C-alpha positions in Angstrom: 88.6 -54.5 132.6 86.4 -57.7 132.6 88.0 -59.2 135.7 87.3 -56.0 137.7 83.7 -56.1 136.5 83.3 -59.7 137.5 84.7 -59.0 141.0 82.5 -55.9 141.2 79.4 -58.0 140.4 80.2 -60.6 143.0 80.8 -57.9 145.6 77.4 -56.3 144.9 75.7 -59.6 145.1 77.3 -60.4 148.4 76.4 -57.0 149.8 72.8 -56.8 148.4 70.0 -59.3 148.9 68.9 -58.9 145.3 69.7 -56.9 142.1 68.7 -57.0 138.4 70.6 -57.3 135.2 69.5 -53.7 134.0 70.8 -52.3 137.3 74.1 -54.0 136.9 74.4 -52.9 133.3 73.8 -49.3 134.3 76.2 -49.5 137.2 79.1 -50.9 135.0 78.1 -48.9 131.9 77.8 -52.0 129.7 74.9 -53.8 127.9 72.5 -56.2 129.5 73.9 -58.9 127.2 77.4 -58.3 128.6 76.1 -58.7 132.2 74.3 -61.9 131.3 77.6 -63.3 129.9 79.4 -62.2 133.1 76.8 -64.0 135.2 77.3 -67.2 133.1 81.1 -66.9 133.7 80.6 -66.5 137.5 78.3 -69.5 137.6 80.9 -71.6 135.7 83.5 -70.5 138.3 81.4 -72.3 141.0 79.5 -69.4 142.5 75.7 -70.2 142.2 73.7 -67.2 141.2 69.9 -67.7 141.1 67.4 -65.6 139.2 63.9 -64.9 140.6 61.3 -63.8 138.1 58.4 -61.4 138.6 57.8 -58.4 140.8 60.6 -57.9 143.4 62.7 -60.5 141.6 66.2 -60.3 140.4 69.6 -61.9 140.8 71.1 -63.2 144.1 73.7 -65.7 145.4 72.1 -69.0 146.4 71.1 -69.0 150.0 73.5 -70.9 152.3 76.3 -70.8 149.8 79.8 -70.7 151.3 82.9 -69.6 149.4 85.2 -72.5 148.7 88.1 -72.1 151.1 90.2 -74.4 148.9 90.6 -71.6 146.5 93.0 -69.9 148.9 95.7 -71.3 151.2 95.5 -71.0 155.0 98.1 -68.3 154.9 96.2 -66.4 152.2 93.0 -66.6 154.2 94.7 -65.3 157.3 96.1 -62.4 155.3 92.6 -61.6 154.0 91.2 -61.8 157.5 93.9 -59.5 158.9 93.1 -56.9 156.2 89.3 -57.1 156.9 89.8 -56.8 160.7 91.9 -53.7 160.1 89.0 -52.2 158.2 86.5 -53.4 160.9 88.3 -51.1 163.3 86.9 -48.0 161.6 83.6 -49.3 160.1 80.3 -49.3 161.8 79.6 -52.8 160.4 82.1 -55.5 161.1 82.8 -58.0 158.4 85.5 -60.2 160.0 83.2 -62.7 161.6 81.0 -62.9 158.5 84.1 -63.6 156.4 85.1 -66.5 158.7 81.6 -68.0 158.4 81.6 -67.7 154.6 84.9 -69.5 154.3 84.6 -72.0 157.1 81.3 -73.5 156.4 80.8 -74.2 160.0 84.3 -75.3 160.7 86.5 -72.3 161.6 89.6 -74.4 162.4 91.2 -73.1 159.1 91.0 -69.6 160.4 91.6 -70.4 164.1 94.6 -69.4 166.1 96.0 -66.1 167.4 96.4 -63.1 165.2 100.1 -62.5 164.3 99.4 -59.0 163.0 96.9 -56.5 164.5 96.2 -53.3 162.7 94.0 -50.6 164.4 93.1 -47.8 162.0 91.0 -46.0 164.5 91.8 -42.4 165.7 90.9 -40.1 168.6 87.9 -39.0 166.5 86.7 -42.6 166.2 82.9 -41.9 166.3 82.9 -39.0 163.8 85.5 -40.8 161.6 83.3 -43.9 161.3 80.3 -41.8 160.5 82.2 -39.9 157.8 83.6 -43.1 156.2 80.2 -44.7 156.2 78.6 -41.6 154.6 81.3 -41.3 152.0 81.2 -45.1 151.3 77.5 -44.9 150.6 77.9 -41.8 148.5 80.5 -43.5 146.3 78.4 -46.6 145.9 75.3 -44.6 144.9 77.3 -42.0 142.9 75.9 -39.1 144.9 77.6 -35.7 145.5 78.8 -34.6 149.0 79.0 -31.2 150.6 81.1 -30.2 153.6 83.1 -27.5 155.4 86.8 -27.9 154.9 89.5 -26.3 157.1 93.1 -25.7 155.9 95.9 -23.2 156.5 94.2 -20.9 154.0 91.0 -20.8 156.1 87.7 -22.6 155.9 85.5 -23.1 152.8 82.4 -25.0 151.7 83.2 -27.7 149.2 81.0 -29.9 147.0 82.6 -33.0 145.5 82.0 -36.1 143.4 83.6 -38.8 145.7 85.5 -41.6 144.1 87.8 -43.1 146.7 88.4 -43.4 150.5 92.1 -43.7 151.2 94.4 -44.3 154.2 97.8 -42.9 153.5 100.5 -40.9 155.4 98.9 -42.1 158.7 95.6 -40.3 158.0 92.3 -40.9 156.2 91.4 -39.0 153.0 88.5 -38.8 150.5 89.5 -38.3 146.9 87.1 -36.8 144.4 86.3 -34.1 141.9 85.9 -30.8 143.6 83.0 -28.9 141.9 84.0 -25.8 143.9 87.5 -25.7 142.4 86.8 -27.7 139.2 89.7 -30.0 139.9 90.5 -33.4 141.4 91.4 -33.0 145.1 92.4 -35.0 148.2 90.7 -34.0 151.5 91.8 -35.1 155.0 88.8 -36.4 156.9 89.8 -34.9 160.2 89.7 -31.4 158.6 86.3 -32.2 157.0 83.2 -31.4 159.0 79.4 -30.9 158.6 79.4 -33.6 155.9 76.1 -34.0 154.1 75.0 -36.2 151.2 73.1 -34.0 148.7 71.3 -37.1 147.2 72.1 -35.5 143.8 73.5 -38.1 141.4 76.6 -37.6 139.2 78.0 -39.4 136.2 81.4 -40.9 137.0 84.3 -39.2 135.2 87.1 -41.0 133.4 89.9 -40.1 135.8 93.3 -39.5 134.0 96.1 -41.8 135.2 98.2 -38.8 136.2 95.5 -37.6 138.6 95.7 -41.0 140.4 99.3 -40.3 141.3 98.6 -39.2 144.9 102.2 -38.4 145.7 101.8 -35.2 143.6 99.3 -33.7 146.1 102.1 -33.4 148.6 105.1 -32.7 146.4 105.9 -29.0 146.4 109.4 -27.5 145.8 112.0 -29.6 147.4 113.6 -28.2 150.6 116.9 -29.6 151.9 117.1 -29.4 155.7 120.5 -29.4 157.4 120.2 -29.4 161.2 122.0 -30.4 164.4 120.0 -32.6 166.9 120.7 -33.4 170.5 121.8 -37.1 171.2 118.5 -37.7 173.0 116.5 -37.3 169.8 118.3 -40.3 168.1 115.4 -42.7 168.7 113.0 -40.4 166.9 115.2 -39.9 163.9 115.8 -43.6 163.6 112.1 -44.3 164.0 111.1 -41.9 161.2 114.1 -42.0 158.8 116.4 -44.9 159.7 119.8 -45.2 161.3 121.6 -43.8 158.2 119.9 -40.4 158.3 122.4 -38.7 160.5 126.2 -38.5 161.3 127.3 -38.6 164.9 129.9 -36.0 166.0 132.3 -36.4 168.9 130.2 -34.0 170.9 127.3 -36.4 170.6 125.4 -34.0 168.3 123.6 -35.5 165.3 124.1 -33.9 161.9 120.9 -34.5 159.9 120.5 -33.8 156.2 117.4 -34.6 154.2 115.1 -33.2 151.5 111.5 -32.4 152.3 108.7 -31.6 149.9 106.1 -30.2 152.2 107.0 -26.8 153.8 104.1 -26.9 156.3 105.0 -30.4 157.5 108.7 -29.6 157.7 108.1 -26.6 159.9 105.8 -28.4 162.3 108.2 -31.4 162.4 111.2 -29.1 163.3 109.2 -27.3 165.9 108.1 -30.6 167.6 111.8 -31.0 168.7 111.7 -27.8 170.7 115.1 -26.8 172.0 116.7 -30.1 170.9 117.3 -29.0 167.3 119.3 -26.2 165.6 118.4 -25.5 162.0 121.5 -24.7 159.9 119.9 -24.5 156.5 117.9 -23.2 154.8 118.0 -19.6 156.1 114.3 -19.1 155.4 113.4 -22.0 157.7 115.7 -20.6 160.4 113.8 -17.3 160.2 110.4 -19.0 160.5 111.6 -21.1 163.6 112.9 -17.9 165.2 109.7 -16.1 164.6 107.7 -18.9 166.1 110.0 -18.9 169.1 109.6 -15.2 169.6 105.8 -15.4 169.4 105.8 -18.2 171.9 108.0 -16.2 174.3 105.5 -13.3 174.0 102.7 -15.5 175.2 104.5 -16.1 178.5 105.8 -12.6 179.2 
């Protein structure tokens, strides 16, 4: 879409000191004439783009230019800054202060005041996580293949992918790309991904089908309906995760919980996390797995 391309061009010009029309045309897979028209539209919108001729020349945003803060309201600017600060918590380069300077033009009263929302996306693996995200981000920008070792319940394997997207979802970071090992689009959790390397081998971006961008499908397996009795002391956890309507309170104080799950591995780990404070009623297959785990744990302490 044209608007996406215009935003992409502005982003590249903000990130790079200088680029050329042929480079932009190759990046967005359009003609140089189309890029020239895009540049004209951006200039008409009030963003001054200068062109330097000769060796080492190219396009760049005029030095000293500040984005017009009147385009956005104070509340909108605060929302943008909150989002950027959340990303700053896991990136090696912080953009929050730079954003304030670009919008404030020396007067940061518009963005002054205490933050009302703080989002920290960091993890226990902060250093390695930041390194991975930076490597993947550069690989996506340069369209270069990545290779790494991936650990799952099926063991470990070496994977090579064409990276397309870094995503934070289900309280974890993922990279989405085309796996050349399995010849399929896959989602990889960053905390299970190690020995990451950029091959420096370029790839031609694929046209990703819309159904492959439905990320819910990667976690939807056959639905499993859990029926279980929880001790009263677990109420806070059930409410925290599934709300106050997820259980029925018996006179004994026990909590009857019924809910469908689509990820067997997650369901088992979730049930086990309650220890002796849960009794699984259905399904019988899950009861058997919980019992087997309990027996194995008991063996460790005999």
